[in-house]
N, C-alpha and C positions, 0 to 999 in steps of 0.2 A: 651289397655293401661297396664301398669304393676305398682303395688305398693308393699311395704314390710310392713308386720305386725309382730309387736313385741308384744310377749306374755309371761306371766310367770305362770306356773301350779306350784302348791303347793300340794305336797299329804302327808297326816298325818293321824295319828290314831284317832280313835273315840269310844267311848263306843257304842256297838252295842245295838239298841232298841228293838230287839227282836232277836230270834234264827235264824231267817231268813235273817236278814241285815248283812251288811257288818262290819268288823272293821277298815275299812279305807276309806278315802274319797278324792276328790281332788277339787281344785278351781283352775281355771284359770282366769287371768285377763289380759286385753289388756291395754299396754302401749302406744300404737299410731300406726297409719299408716303412712307411709313415702314414700316421693316420689322416693328415691334411697336407694339403699342398704348401701352406706357410710353414711346416714343420720339415718338409723336405727342402724349401728353399732356403731355410736358415741352416740346415746340414750341408747342402750342396755349396752355399757361399762360403762356408768353413774349409771345405774341400779343394775349391776353386782358389781360395786365397794361399793354400799351402802349395798347390801346383804351379800357381802363377810365378813362383821363383825359378822353377825349372822350365817353363814354356813361356817365354817373353812375350808372346802375341796373344796370350790368354788372358784378356782384360775385360771380358763381359762377365755379367752376373745373372743369376737367376731371380726371377721377380715377376712383380706386375708390371704392364705396360710398357715394358721394355722390347717387346717384339714386333715384329711388323703390325701396323694397323692399330697399336694399342693393345696387342692381345699379350698373355703371359708368357714369359721367356721359360722354354721347358728344355731347351738344346743350348748347350754353350760348346763352342769348338773351337780348337787352335786355329787362328786364322792363317798362318803360313802354309806353303804349299809344300814344305819340307816334310821329312820324317826325323823322328817320331812325331805321331799325331795323337791328339788327345780329344775325345768326345764326352762330353758330361752330360747326362740326359735324366730329366724325370719322365716318367711314363706313369700314365693312370692306369690302375689296375681294377677291373670289375670282377666281383665274385657274385656267381648266380648259382643257384642250384640246379643240378642236372636234369631234376623232374620239371623245373620252371621253364629251363631253355627248351626241354623237349616238348613241352605243351605248346609253347610259343611257336616253335617252327611246324609243328603238325597242324595248328590253327591257321597259320599262314598258309601252308599247303591247302589247306581245306578252301579258304577264301579265295585262292587264286585259281583252284581247280573249279569251283564253282561259277566264278567271273567268266571263265571261257568255255564253258560247256554250252 
């Protein structure tokens, strides 16, 4: 079974708490998990519209044939090099049963060992 995960990651500067800590952090929030890519695109574009008023360089949209070589756009990022930054992403989730995966792994191992014996 496949689902689509819609997340937004914010990267921003913080005051370091010590000389060993970083001066930037990130927070990722989950907007939702959707049954189809089309549903994730629709909801993702709603979020992008809302964010575009705060992130002036955020002008791309999720969808079909917007990406390189006519592929579906699954990542939209704030194009400026400054902070804060925003990354909106649709990730394909694959759900498989543990037993099915274990059987596939062990079958593959058997084929591999048989080939090289």
